[in-house]
C-alpha positions as CSV (number, residue, x, y, z in Angstrom):
1,X,16.3,-36.3,34.0
2,X,16.8,-33.2,31.8
3,X,15.1,-34.8,28.8
4,X,12.2,-36.0,30.9
5,X,11.6,-32.5,32.2
6,X,11.9,-31.1,28.7
7,X,9.5,-33.7,27.3
8,X,6.8,-32.5,29.8
9,X,7.1,-29.0,28.3
10,X,6.8,-30.1,24.7
11,X,3.0,-29.7,24.6
12,X,3.3,-26.1,26.0
13,X,6.1,-25.3,23.5
14,X,4.0,-26.7,20.6
15,X,1.1,-24.6,21.8
16,X,3.2,-21.4,21.8
17,X,4.5,-22.4,18.3
18,X,1.0,-22.9,17.0
19,X,-0.1,-19.5,18.3
20,X,3.0,-17.9,16.7
21,X,2.3,-19.5,13.3
22,X,-1.4,-18.5,13.4
23,X,-0.5,-14.9,14.3
24,X,2.1,-14.7,11.4
25,X,-0.4,-16.3,9.0
26,X,-3.0,-13.7,10.0
27,X,-0.8,-10.7,9.5
28,X,-1.0,-7.9,6.9
29,X,0.8,-4.7,6.0
30,X,0.8,-2.1,8.8
31,X,0.8,1.7,8.6
32,X,4.2,2.9,9.9
33,X,5.8,-0.5,9.5
34,X,9.6,-0.2,9.5
35,X,9.7,3.2,11.3
36,X,10.4,1.7,14.7
37,X,13.4,-0.4,13.6
38,X,14.7,2.5,11.6
39,X,14.5,4.8,14.6
40,X,15.4,2.4,17.4
41,X,17.2,-0.5,15.7
42,X,20.3,0.0,17.9
43,X,18.3,-0.2,21.1
44,X,18.4,-3.3,23.4
45,X,14.6,-3.6,22.9
46,X,12.9,-3.1,19.5
47,X,9.8,-4.7,18.1
48,X,8.6,-4.0,14.6
49,X,5.9,-6.4,13.3
50,X,3.2,-6.5,10.6
51,X,-0.4,-6.0,11.8
52,X,-2.4,-8.9,13.2
53,X,-5.6,-9.2,11.0
54,X,-8.9,-10.3,12.5
55,X,-11.8,-10.9,10.1
56,X,-15.4,-10.9,11.2
57,X,-18.3,-12.8,9.5
58,X,-21.9,-11.6,9.3
59,X,-22.7,-13.1,12.7
60,X,-19.8,-11.4,14.5
61,X,-17.5,-14.4,14.8
62,X,-13.8,-13.5,14.5
63,X,-11.2,-15.5,12.6
64,X,-7.4,-15.3,12.4
65,X,-5.6,-16.5,9.3
66,X,-8.8,-18.0,8.0
67,X,-9.3,-20.0,11.1
68,X,-12.2,-19.2,13.4
69,X,-11.1,-18.2,16.8
70,X,-13.8,-20.4,18.3
71,X,-11.7,-23.4,17.0
72,X,-8.8,-22.2,19.2
73,X,-10.6,-22.6,22.5
74,X,-7.8,-24.7,23.8
75,X,-5.4,-21.8,23.3
76,X,-7.6,-18.8,24.2
77,X,-9.6,-18.3,27.4
78,X,-13.4,-18.0,27.2
79,X,-13.0,-14.4,28.4
80,X,-10.8,-13.5,25.5
81,X,-13.1,-15.2,23.0
82,X,-16.1,-13.3,24.4
83,X,-14.3,-10.0,24.2
84,X,-13.3,-10.6,20.6
85,X,-16.8,-11.8,19.5
86,X,-19.3,-9.1,18.3
87,X,-23.0,-9.3,18.1
88,X,-24.8,-9.5,14.8
89,X,-26.4,-6.1,15.5
90,X,-23.0,-4.5,15.7
91,X,-21.9,-6.1,12.4
92,X,-25.1,-5.0,10.7
93,X,-24.6,-1.4,11.9
94,X,-21.0,-1.3,10.7
95,X,-21.9,-2.9,7.4
96,X,-24.7,-0.4,6.8
97,X,-22.3,2.5,7.5
98,X,-19.9,0.9,4.9
99,X,-17.1,0.7,7.4
100,X,-15.0,-2.1,5.9
101,X,-11.8,-2.1,8.0
102,X,-10.2,-0.4,10.9
103,X,-6.4,-0.3,11.6
104,X,-4.7,0.7,14.8
105,X,-0.9,1.0,14.6
106,X,1.7,2.2,17.1
107,X,4.7,4.1,15.6
108,X,7.6,6.0,17.1
109,X,5.8,9.3,16.5
110,X,2.4,8.4,17.7
111,X,-0.7,6.2,17.3
112,X,-2.1,5.8,13.8
113,X,-5.8,5.0,13.5
114,X,-7.2,4.3,10.0
115,X,-10.9,3.7,9.2
116,X,-11.6,2.7,5.6
117,X,-7.9,3.4,4.8
118,X,-7.9,7.0,6.0
119,X,-6.8,8.6,9.3
120,X,-9.1,9.8,12.0
121,X,-7.9,12.0,14.9
122,X,-5.2,10.2,16.9
123,X,-2.3,11.0,19.2
124,X,1.2,12.1,18.1
125,X,4.2,12.6,20.3
126,X,7.9,13.2,20.6
127,X,10.3,12.3,23.4
128,X,9.6,15.5,25.3
129,X,5.9,15.1,25.2
130,X,6.2,11.5,26.4
131,X,8.4,12.5,29.2
132,X,5.9,15.1,30.3
133,X,3.1,12.4,30.1
134,X,5.2,10.0,32.2
135,X,5.7,12.8,34.8
136,X,1.9,13.4,34.9
137,X,1.3,9.6,35.3
138,X,3.7,9.4,38.2
139,X,2.0,12.4,39.8
140,X,-1.4,10.7,39.6
141,X,-0.1,7.8,41.7
142,X,-2.5,4.8,42.3
143,X,-5.1,6.3,39.9
144,X,-3.1,5.0,37.0
145,X,-2.8,1.2,36.6
146,X,0.8,-0.1,37.1
147,X,0.9,-1.7,33.6
148,X,0.5,1.8,32.1
149,X,3.5,3.1,34.0
150,X,5.5,0.1,32.9
151,X,4.6,0.3,29.2
152,X,4.9,4.0,28.7
153,X,8.7,4.2,28.6
154,X,8.7,1.4,26.0
155,X,6.0,2.7,23.7
156,X,8.4,4.3,21.1
157,X,10.3,1.0,20.8
158,X,7.4,-1.1,19.9
159,X,5.8,-1.1,16.4
160,X,2.8,-3.2,16.3
161,X,-0.8,-3.0,15.2
162,X,-4.1,-4.7,14.5
163,X,-6.4,-4.7,11.4
164,X,-10.1,-5.5,11.9
165,X,-12.0,-6.3,8.7
166,X,-15.8,-6.4,8.5
167,X,-18.2,-7.9,5.9
168,X,-18.7,-5.7,2.9
169,X,-22.3,-4.8,1.9
170,X,-23.6,-6.3,-1.3
171,X,-22.9,-4.0,-4.2
172,X,-20.4,-1.8,-2.3
173,X,-17.0,-1.1,-3.8
174,X,-14.0,-2.5,-1.9
175,X,-12.1,0.3,-0.2
176,X,-8.2,0.0,-0.2
177,X,-6.5,-0.5,3.1
178,X,-4.7,2.8,2.5
179,X,-6.4,5.7,0.6
180,X,-4.2,8.3,-1.0
181,X,-4.3,10.8,-3.8
182,X,-6.5,13.7,-4.7
183,X,-9.7,12.0,-3.5
184,X,-8.4,11.4,0.0
185,X,-9.7,13.4,3.0
186,X,-6.1,14.6,3.6
187,X,-5.9,16.2,0.1
188,X,-9.4,17.7,0.3
189,X,-8.7,19.2,3.7
190,X,-5.5,20.7,2.6
191,X,-7.2,22.2,-0.5
192,X,-10.0,23.6,1.6
193,X,-7.6,25.2,4.1
194,X,-5.5,26.7,1.4
195,X,-8.7,28.2,-0.3
196,X,-9.9,29.6,3.1
197,X,-6.5,31.3,3.8
198,X,-6.3,32.6,0.3
199,X,-9.7,34.2,0.7
200,X,-9.2,35.9,4.1
201,X,-5.4,36.5,3.8
202,X,-4.3,35.4,7.3
203,X,-4.9,32.9,10.1
204,X,-7.5,34.1,12.6
205,X,-6.2,34.4,16.1
206,X,-8.1,34.0,19.4
207,X,-6.2,34.1,22.7
208,X,-8.2,34.0,25.9
209,X,-6.8,34.0,29.5
210,X,-9.2,32.6,32.1
211,X,-8.6,32.9,35.9
212,X,-10.3,30.7,38.4
213,X,-10.6,31.4,42.1
214,X,-10.8,28.9,44.9
215,X,-14.6,28.6,44.6
216,X,-14.5,27.8,40.9
217,X,-15.8,31.1,39.6
218,X,-13.8,32.6,36.8
219,X,-12.9,36.0,35.2
220,X,-11.6,37.1,31.8
221,X,-10.1,40.5,31.6
222,X,-11.5,41.3,35.1
223,X,-15.1,40.5,34.1
224,X,-16.9,37.6,35.9
225,X,-18.8,34.8,34.2
226,X,-22.1,36.4,35.2
227,X,-21.1,39.6,33.6
228,X,-20.0,37.9,30.4
229,X,-23.3,36.0,30.3
230,X,-25.3,39.1,30.8
231,X,-23.3,40.8,28.0
232,X,-23.5,38.1,25.4
233,X,-26.4,35.9,26.4
234,X,-24.2,32.8,26.3
235,X,-24.5,30.5,29.3
236,X,-21.0,31.0,30.5
237,X,-22.0,30.1,34.0
238,X,-21.7,26.4,32.9
239,X,-17.9,26.9,32.8
240,X,-17.8,27.3,36.6
241,X,-15.9,24.5,38.3
242,X,-16.5,23.0,41.7
243,X,-14.3,23.9,44.6
244,X,-13.2,20.2,44.8
245,X,-11.8,20.4,41.2
246,X,-9.9,23.5,42.0
247,X,-8.5,21.9,45.2
248,X,-7.6,18.8,43.1
249,X,-5.6,21.0,40.7
250,X,-3.8,22.6,43.6
251,X,-3.0,19.3,45.2
252,X,-1.6,18.1,41.9
253,X,0.5,21.2,41.6
254,X,-1.3,22.4,38.4
255,X,-1.4,26.1,38.2
256,X,-2.0,26.5,34.4
257,X,-3.7,24.4,31.7
258,X,-3.2,25.6,28.1
259,X,-5.4,24.3,25.3
260,X,-4.3,25.4,21.9
261,X,-5.6,24.5,18.4
262,X,-3.8,25.1,15.1
263,X,-3.4,23.5,11.7
264,X,-1.7,20.5,13.3
265,X,-4.3,19.7,15.9
266,X,-5.2,20.1,19.5
267,X,-2.4,20.8,21.9
268,X,-2.7,20.5,25.7
269,X,0.0,21.6,28.2
270,X,0.1,21.5,32.0
271,X,2.3,24.1,33.6
272,X,3.8,24.8,30.1
273,X,4.7,21.1,29.7
274,X,3.1,19.9,26.5
275,X,1.4,16.5,26.3
276,X,0.8,14.3,23.2
277,X,-1.1,16.1,20.5
278,X,-4.5,15.1,19.1
279,X,-3.8,15.4,15.4
280,X,-6.0,16.6,12.6
281,X,-3.5,18.1,10.1
282,X,-3.9,15.3,7.5
283,X,-7.7,15.4,7.1
284,X,-8.3,13.3,10.2
285,X,-11.2,15.4,11.4
286,X,-12.8,15.7,8.0
287,X,-12.7,11.9,7.6
288,X,-14.1,11.3,11.1
289,X,-17.0,13.6,10.4
290,X,-17.7,12.0,7.1
291,X,-17.9,8.6,8.8
292,X,-20.2,10.1,11.5
293,X,-22.5,11.5,8.8
294,X,-22.7,8.3,6.8
295,X,-23.3,6.2,9.9
296,X,-26.1,8.5,11.2
297,X,-24.1,9.4,14.4
298,X,-24.4,13.1,13.5
299,X,-27.8,14.6,12.7
300,X,-31.2,15.1,14.2
301,X,-33.1,18.2,14.9
302,X,-34.3,18.3,11.3
303,X,-30.7,18.3,10.0
304,X,-29.8,15.3,7.8
305,X,-26.4,14.4,6.4
306,X,-27.0,16.2,3.1
307,X,-27.8,19.4,5.0
308,X,-24.9,19.2,7.5
309,X,-22.2,18.2,5.0
310,X,-21.9,21.6,3.3
311,X,-22.1,23.4,6.7
312,X,-19.2,21.3,8.0
313,X,-17.2,21.8,4.8
314,X,-17.4,25.6,5.4
315,X,-16.7,25.5,9.2
316,X,-13.8,23.0,9.2
317,X,-11.3,25.0,7.3
318,X,-11.9,28.0,9.6
319,X,-11.6,25.9,12.7
320,X,-8.4,24.1,11.6
321,X,-6.7,27.2,10.1
322,X,-7.2,29.3,13.2
323,X,-4.8,29.9,16.1
324,X,-6.9,29.5,19.2
325,X,-5.4,29.5,22.7
326,X,-7.2,29.1,26.0
327,X,-4.9,29.7,29.0
328,X,-6.6,28.5,32.2
329,X,-5.1,29.7,35.5
330,X,-5.8,28.1,38.8
331,X,-5.1,29.6,42.2
332,X,-1.7,28.5,43.7
333,X,-2.7,29.0,47.4
């Protein structure tokens, strides 16, 4: 009887084995590989895998391990295949922008996102920041899907990722999966920041406390938004909030939101409890803007990429080297 029951499950087991073999065959090196097992190897749960690699052809059809996913319709649902398939227009746009590959990798210290082998802004964390995030998620209640609440405590123990590769335009040079050295955005950003600080001699500092009332109007140093707008001509009235937003903050027990930028990135804290950081300390913002310029996402109004590039090269070191803090206070009653 046991063997009869087992034999009925052989097709399902073979299917699972086939999927596992295909996934392994379609793997490649992953940024941050080995970090998870090094940090949490003694834990009861630890997963540290290479990246699953999905290749797209010129028509937007995906393949895994040189096998078209369309040939795996017996293993994958039509909905999954539809989600993984791209249109030819998308592929043409990506190819024209010379975006050859994207990698997303989860590591113990954060999420790593590489486009053309270099980082773009992504989240970094430590145990304290993740604990604060979990507390926020719990406070949000039903607004957060249950799967998020279940996965969040395990996120540091799982090292996995995916690499997506696109067709390379004719005549374009192949871009390495990881770009390093003096020509990388990270090296150039560090050199620009060092040059900026050498020139001015210190890090610029801007600290602004903002106090909102129950109606959503705000003051800074006792001056209202209308007074600041009249003084500077800047439309500060746009920063007013609705009474519903203020009430929502009160209901959630949020009395203070701090937004701070420095050389590391953008920091956000609720009631002095810091959440995961959006990092830009390794040239992430520089590379993201370069990609945006070459893809045509940034521009217009008579400004093309060649005009904007030197402007951004001047502004970015100042932005990333400055210590800017915005403390937003909400009424507690």
